[in-house]
C-alpha positions as CSV (number, residue, x, y, z in Angstrom):
1,X,-42.2,-19.1,16.8
2,X,-39.8,-19.6,14.2
3,X,-42.8,-22.2,12.5
4,X,-45.3,-19.0,13.2
5,X,-42.5,-16.6,11.5
6,X,-42.7,-19.0,8.3
7,X,-46.5,-19.3,8.1
8,X,-47.2,-15.3,8.6
9,X,-43.9,-15.3,5.5
10,X,-46.2,-17.9,3.4
11,X,-48.9,-16.0,3.9
12,X,-48.1,-12.6,2.4
13,X,-46.2,-14.5,-0.2
14,X,-49.3,-16.1,-1.4
15,X,-51.5,-13.0,-1.0
16,X,-49.2,-10.8,-3.2
17,X,-49.9,-13.5,-6.0
18,X,-51.8,-11.9,-8.9
19,X,-55.1,-13.5,-8.8
20,X,-54.8,-15.4,-12.0
21,X,-52.1,-17.4,-10.0
22,X,-54.4,-18.3,-7.6
23,X,-57.4,-19.2,-10.0
24,X,-54.9,-21.5,-12.1
25,X,-54.2,-23.2,-9.0
26,X,-57.9,-23.6,-7.8
27,X,-59.3,-27.0,-9.6
28,X,-58.1,-30.3,-8.4
29,X,-55.0,-31.9,-10.3
30,X,-55.4,-34.0,-12.8
31,X,-55.0,-37.9,-12.8
32,X,-54.1,-39.3,-9.0
33,X,-52.8,-36.2,-8.0
34,X,-55.3,-33.7,-6.1
35,X,-54.7,-30.7,-3.8
36,X,-54.5,-30.6,0.1
37,X,-54.9,-26.7,0.2
38,X,-52.0,-25.8,-1.8
39,X,-50.1,-28.6,-1.6
40,X,-50.1,-31.7,-4.2
41,X,-50.5,-34.8,-2.8
42,X,-52.2,-38.0,-3.9
43,X,-55.8,-39.3,-3.2
44,X,-55.0,-41.4,-0.1
45,X,-52.4,-38.7,1.3
46,X,-55.9,-36.1,0.6
47,X,-57.9,-38.5,2.3
48,X,-55.7,-39.2,5.1
49,X,-54.7,-35.5,5.8
50,X,-58.5,-34.4,6.1
51,X,-59.5,-37.2,8.2
52,X,-56.7,-36.1,10.5
53,X,-57.7,-32.5,10.2
54,X,-61.0,-33.1,11.5
55,X,-59.9,-35.6,14.4
56,X,-58.0,-32.8,15.6
57,X,-60.4,-30.3,15.6
58,X,-63.4,-31.8,16.4
59,X,-63.5,-30.6,20.0
60,X,-62.8,-27.0,19.3
61,X,-65.0,-27.4,16.0
62,X,-67.7,-25.0,17.1
63,X,-66.1,-22.8,19.0
64,X,-64.2,-22.3,15.9
65,X,-67.2,-21.6,14.1
66,X,-68.0,-18.8,16.0
67,X,-64.6,-17.1,16.3
68,X,-63.7,-17.5,12.4
69,X,-67.3,-16.4,11.5
70,X,-68.4,-14.2,14.3
71,X,-71.4,-16.7,14.8
72,X,-73.0,-15.5,11.3
73,X,-72.2,-19.9,10.2
74,X,-75.5,-19.9,12.8
75,X,-77.6,-17.7,9.9
76,X,-76.0,-19.3,7.4
77,X,-77.2,-23.0,8.9
78,X,-80.9,-21.3,9.6
79,X,-81.6,-20.0,6.1
80,X,-80.3,-23.4,4.9
81,X,-83.0,-25.1,6.9
82,X,-85.6,-22.4,5.9
83,X,-85.0,-22.7,2.4
84,X,-85.4,-26.9,3.1
85,X,-88.5,-25.8,4.3
86,X,-89.2,-29.6,5.7
87,X,-92.7,-30.7,7.0
88,X,-93.2,-33.5,9.3
89,X,-92.5,-36.7,8.0
90,X,-89.4,-35.7,6.2
91,X,-86.8,-38.0,6.0
92,X,-83.7,-36.4,6.2
93,X,-79.8,-37.2,5.4
94,X,-77.0,-34.9,6.5
95,X,-73.9,-35.4,5.4
96,X,-70.5,-35.0,7.1
97,X,-72.7,-33.3,9.8
98,X,-70.5,-34.7,12.9
99,X,-71.5,-31.9,15.5
100,X,-75.1,-31.8,14.6
101,X,-75.7,-28.7,13.9
102,X,-78.1,-28.9,11.0
103,X,-79.9,-32.1,12.6
104,X,-81.1,-30.3,15.7
105,X,-82.1,-27.1,13.5
106,X,-84.0,-29.4,11.0
107,X,-85.5,-30.9,14.8
108,X,-86.4,-27.6,15.9
109,X,-88.1,-26.7,12.8
110,X,-90.2,-29.7,12.2
111,X,-91.4,-29.8,15.9
112,X,-92.2,-26.2,15.2
113,X,-94.6,-27.0,11.9
114,X,-95.9,-29.9,13.9
115,X,-97.0,-27.7,16.9
116,X,-99.1,-25.4,14.2
117,X,-100.7,-28.3,12.8
118,X,-101.9,-29.4,15.8
119,X,-103.0,-26.5,16.9
120,X,-104.9,-25.8,13.7
121,X,-106.6,-29.4,14.6
122,X,-107.6,-28.3,18.3
123,X,-109.1,-25.4,16.6
124,X,-111.5,-27.4,14.4
125,X,-112.6,-29.6,17.4
126,X,-115.0,-26.8,19.2
127,X,-117.5,-29.3,20.3
128,X,-115.1,-31.6,22.3
129,X,-115.1,-31.4,25.8
130,X,-111.8,-29.6,27.4
131,X,-110.8,-33.0,28.4
132,X,-111.1,-34.7,25.4
133,X,-109.2,-31.6,23.6
134,X,-106.3,-32.0,26.4
135,X,-106.2,-35.5,25.8
136,X,-105.7,-35.1,22.2
137,X,-103.5,-32.4,22.4
138,X,-101.3,-34.5,24.8
139,X,-101.1,-37.4,22.8
140,X,-100.1,-36.0,19.6
141,X,-97.4,-33.8,21.2
142,X,-95.7,-36.4,23.1
143,X,-96.4,-39.7,20.7
144,X,-95.6,-38.0,17.3
145,X,-94.0,-34.3,18.0
146,X,-91.8,-35.1,14.9
147,X,-94.8,-36.2,12.9
148,X,-92.5,-39.5,11.9
149,X,-89.8,-37.2,10.7
150,X,-86.1,-38.3,11.2
151,X,-82.6,-36.9,10.2
152,X,-79.3,-39.5,10.0
153,X,-76.3,-37.8,10.3
154,X,-73.4,-39.3,8.6
155,X,-69.9,-38.6,8.9
156,X,-66.6,-40.2,8.1
157,X,-65.1,-39.2,11.1
158,X,-65.7,-40.6,14.4
159,X,-64.6,-37.9,16.5
160,X,-67.0,-35.3,14.7
161,X,-69.7,-38.1,15.7
162,X,-68.5,-38.4,19.2
163,X,-69.0,-34.6,19.7
164,X,-72.1,-34.6,17.7
165,X,-73.6,-37.6,20.2
166,X,-72.4,-35.6,23.2
167,X,-74.3,-32.6,22.0
168,X,-77.3,-34.1,21.6
169,X,-77.6,-35.7,24.8
170,X,-76.5,-32.4,26.5
171,X,-79.2,-30.5,24.9
172,X,-81.7,-33.5,24.8
173,X,-82.3,-34.4,21.3
174,X,-83.0,-37.9,20.8
175,X,-86.5,-38.6,19.1
176,X,-86.1,-39.1,15.2
177,X,-82.0,-38.7,15.4
178,X,-80.3,-41.3,14.5
179,X,-75.5,-41.1,14.0
180,X,-74.0,-43.3,11.0
181,X,-70.0,-43.6,10.1
182,X,-69.9,-43.4,6.5
183,X,-68.1,-42.0,3.8
184,X,-69.9,-39.4,1.3
185,X,-68.6,-41.5,-1.7
186,X,-69.7,-44.6,-0.7
187,X,-72.6,-44.1,1.5
188,X,-74.0,-46.8,3.5
189,X,-77.8,-46.7,2.7
190,X,-80.3,-48.1,-0.3
191,X,-81.2,-46.2,-3.4
192,X,-83.9,-43.9,-3.5
193,X,-84.6,-43.7,0.4
194,X,-84.1,-40.1,1.7
195,X,-86.4,-37.0,1.0
196,X,-83.7,-34.1,1.6
197,X,-80.0,-34.7,1.1
198,X,-78.0,-32.0,2.9
199,X,-74.1,-31.1,3.2
200,X,-73.1,-28.1,4.8
201,X,-69.4,-27.2,4.9
202,X,-68.3,-30.6,3.9
203,X,-68.7,-31.0,0.7
204,X,-65.3,-29.3,0.1
205,X,-63.4,-32.0,2.0
206,X,-64.5,-34.9,0.3
207,X,-61.9,-36.4,-2.0
208,X,-64.0,-36.8,-5.0
209,X,-67.2,-34.2,-5.4
210,X,-68.1,-36.0,-8.2
211,X,-69.0,-39.4,-6.5
212,X,-70.0,-37.6,-3.6
213,X,-73.0,-36.1,-5.7
214,X,-73.6,-39.0,-7.4
215,X,-74.0,-41.3,-4.0
216,X,-76.5,-38.0,-3.3
217,X,-78.6,-38.6,-6.1
218,X,-78.4,-42.1,-5.6
219,X,-80.1,-41.8,-2.3
220,X,-82.7,-39.2,-2.9
221,X,-86.4,-40.6,-3.7
222,X,-87.5,-39.3,-7.0
223,X,-88.6,-35.6,-5.8
224,X,-86.0,-35.2,-3.7
225,X,-83.7,-32.3,-2.5
226,X,-80.2,-32.0,-2.6
227,X,-79.1,-28.8,-0.3
228,X,-75.3,-27.6,-0.3
229,X,-74.2,-25.2,1.8
230,X,-70.5,-24.2,1.4
231,X,-68.0,-21.5,1.1
232,X,-67.6,-20.1,-2.3
233,X,-66.6,-17.1,-4.4
234,X,-66.7,-13.7,-3.3
235,X,-67.0,-11.6,-6.4
236,X,-66.8,-7.6,-5.4
237,X,-62.8,-6.9,-5.6
238,X,-62.8,-5.0,-2.6
239,X,-64.9,-7.4,-0.3
240,X,-62.4,-10.6,-1.9
241,X,-59.3,-8.6,-0.4
242,X,-60.6,-8.2,2.7
243,X,-61.7,-11.3,3.4
244,X,-58.3,-12.7,1.8
245,X,-56.3,-10.7,4.7
246,X,-58.8,-12.0,7.3
247,X,-58.8,-15.9,6.1
248,X,-55.0,-15.9,6.1
249,X,-53.9,-13.4,8.5
250,X,-56.7,-14.1,11.5
251,X,-58.1,-17.5,11.2
252,X,-55.0,-19.3,11.6
253,X,-53.9,-17.7,14.1
254,X,-57.2,-18.3,15.8
255,X,-56.7,-21.8,15.5
256,X,-53.6,-21.9,17.2
257,X,-54.9,-19.7,20.0
258,X,-58.1,-21.7,20.5
259,X,-57.5,-25.3,19.3
260,X,-53.7,-25.2,19.2
261,X,-53.6,-25.9,15.7
262,X,-53.0,-23.1,13.4
263,X,-51.9,-26.1,10.6
264,X,-55.6,-27.1,10.3
265,X,-57.0,-23.8,9.9
266,X,-54.5,-22.7,7.5
267,X,-55.4,-25.7,5.1
268,X,-59.4,-24.3,6.2
269,X,-58.3,-21.6,4.6
270,X,-56.1,-22.7,1.2
271,X,-59.1,-25.0,0.6
272,X,-61.8,-22.4,0.3
273,X,-59.8,-20.8,-2.4
274,X,-59.1,-24.3,-3.8
275,X,-63.0,-24.7,-4.2
276,X,-65.1,-24.8,-7.5
277,X,-66.4,-21.1,-7.8
278,X,-70.1,-21.3,-7.8
279,X,-71.2,-21.7,-12.0
280,X,-68.8,-25.1,-11.9
281,X,-70.2,-26.4,-8.7
282,X,-73.8,-25.9,-10.3
283,X,-72.3,-27.8,-13.7
284,X,-70.9,-30.5,-11.2
285,X,-74.2,-30.8,-9.7
286,X,-76.3,-31.2,-13.1
287,X,-73.5,-33.3,-14.3
288,X,-74.2,-35.6,-11.3
289,X,-77.8,-36.2,-12.8
290,X,-80.1,-33.2,-10.7
291,X,-82.1,-31.0,-12.2
292,X,-83.4,-27.1,-11.0
293,X,-80.3,-26.2,-10.2
294,X,-79.5,-23.3,-8.7
295,X,-77.5,-21.2,-6.3
296,X,-78.0,-18.5,-3.6
297,X,-75.4,-16.1,-2.5
298,X,-74.6,-15.1,1.2
299,X,-72.6,-12.1,2.4
300,X,-71.2,-11.5,-0.9
301,X,-70.6,-15.0,-2.2
302,X,-68.6,-16.0,1.3
303,X,-70.9,-18.8,1.2
304,X,-73.2,-20.1,-1.0
305,X,-76.7,-22.2,-0.8
306,X,-76.7,-24.9,-4.0
307,X,-80.1,-26.6,-4.7
308,X,-81.4,-29.2,-6.8
309,X,-84.1,-32.3,-7.6
310,X,-83.9,-35.6,-8.2
311,X,-86.7,-36.4,-11.0
């Protein structure tokens, strides 16, 4: 209880600071020092602390996402996949995608597109017998339901991947899906390999965003697309104030009640405030070599989807 009271006092102190003070602390510290939430740590300490956060919350990660966002994160992820608009044959790399939310949506989307393609194909087979049509439909449906599409889920955290694999097995996802343990800053893949790279609520937690963006560029094929869904910065002052109150006063308490870990979710809300705003992230993506970079704010900028192409 003493720790909880101390945390509440700290939150009130943070919220009482002027906006400029928070903005001054937003960027990463220069040199070997960087931020872990509002703490200043070394690069190695940040890496270790973030790994521990996700190892601690892996089993409750999906439940907490639903609780923190009142389920709205599902809509945000649906919008990301619809923006991607993958077609059969697409090879997707989903980085920091441990529990599989983007991967499963990708598979569902491609299956839906493939189903419509098969139906159009059958409508052009009017001169075939019903048996020939049925056999053609069954062969296409069951032997190639994804049209050779594949999604590779890459995550640095073993526990997150473990949860994702268990979900996939429970939900019946296996075709066109693979899981790889890997670091976003040093991906274990060849150059020019993937059609699309996604990272949803993950780039904020990499130690070096610039390296992660360079790696995204490296593994994408020419013409490939980069898509990033991440918490961002609210421009409306009233919404921003309400969002701060909810973030600092409610989310860590939910973390304690649901996951038994308020510290990890205190880091979460602090890390969002430290993350570069929309225009700054856009510039970083361009610096990595991407073209036609833009972003779309969702829910007043609580989250944003950044998009870019490797040309």
